[in-house]
C-alpha positions as CSV (number, residue, x, y, z in Angstrom):
1,M,-8.0,-70.9,46.9
2,K,-11.2,-69.8,45.2
3,H,-10.7,-66.3,46.5
4,V,-7.2,-66.1,44.9
5,V,-8.5,-67.4,41.5
6,H,-11.4,-64.9,41.7
7,L,-8.9,-62.0,42.3
8,M,-6.7,-63.1,39.4
9,I,-9.7,-63.2,37.0
10,I,-10.8,-59.7,38.2
11,G,-7.2,-58.4,37.8
12,A,-6.9,-59.8,34.3
13,F,-10.2,-58.2,33.4
14,V,-9.2,-54.8,34.7
15,L,-5.8,-55.1,33.1
16,S,-7.3,-55.9,29.7
17,F,-9.4,-52.7,29.8
18,S,-6.4,-50.6,30.7
19,A,-4.3,-52.1,27.9
20,V,-7.0,-51.2,25.3
21,G,-7.0,-47.6,26.5
22,Y,-3.2,-47.5,26.4
23,A,-3.1,-48.9,22.9
24,Q,-5.5,-46.1,21.7
25,M,-3.3,-43.3,23.1
26,Q,-0.9,-41.5,20.8
27,A,2.7,-41.6,21.9
28,T,3.5,-38.2,20.3
29,P,1.3,-35.7,18.6
30,P,1.7,-35.4,14.8
31,A,4.3,-33.0,13.7
32,A,3.1,-29.7,12.2
33,P,4.3,-28.8,8.8
34,A,7.5,-26.6,8.9
35,T,6.0,-23.9,6.6
36,P,2.3,-23.4,6.0
37,A,1.3,-23.8,2.5
38,A,-0.1,-20.7,0.8
39,P,-3.7,-21.0,-0.3
40,A,-3.9,-21.9,-3.9
41,T,-5.9,-19.5,-6.1
42,P,-7.4,-20.5,-9.4
43,Q,-5.2,-18.0,-11.2
44,A,-2.0,-19.5,-9.6
45,K,-2.8,-23.0,-11.0
46,K,-3.4,-21.9,-14.6
47,A,-0.5,-21.5,-17.0
48,P,-0.3,-18.1,-18.7
49,M,-2.1,-17.8,-22.0
50,S,0.0,-17.8,-25.1
51,A,-0.3,-15.0,-27.7
52,K,-2.2,-17.3,-30.0
53,S,-4.7,-18.3,-27.3
54,K,-5.3,-14.7,-26.4
55,E,-5.9,-13.8,-30.0
56,C,-8.4,-16.7,-30.4
57,S,-10.2,-15.6,-27.2
58,E,-10.5,-12.1,-28.5
59,K,-11.9,-13.4,-31.9
60,A,-14.4,-15.5,-30.0
61,T,-15.5,-12.6,-27.9
62,A,-15.9,-10.4,-31.0
63,Q,-18.2,-13.0,-32.5
64,G,-20.2,-13.2,-29.2
65,L,-19.5,-16.9,-28.7
66,H,-20.2,-18.6,-25.3
67,G,-20.0,-22.0,-23.8
68,K,-19.4,-25.0,-26.1
69,A,-19.4,-23.0,-29.3
70,R,-16.7,-20.8,-27.9
71,K,-14.6,-23.7,-26.7
72,E,-14.9,-25.4,-30.1
73,F,-14.0,-22.2,-32.0
74,R,-10.9,-21.6,-29.8
75,E,-9.7,-25.1,-30.3
76,K,-10.0,-24.8,-34.1
77,C,-8.4,-21.3,-34.0
78,K,-5.4,-22.5,-32.0
79,K,-4.9,-25.3,-34.5
80,G,-5.0,-22.7,-37.4
81,E,-8.2,-24.1,-38.9
82,T,-10.1,-20.8,-38.9
């Protein structure tokens, strides 16, 4: 009788390890996307510049503005403040 109980305990122990391994397996591999996405370039994300924006950029370049001063000038220029 002890021998049967001992075998049942060992069987349950072995079965528990196989169940853990089975639970971790994937049933099916994840599906690949139908069409690969084209790599995004920085130019593709930006909207085209308006005529006013281009004009303001040219004015800022002519004045030799860079960085924060250029940004502030362009914002004012686009609003018509300069």
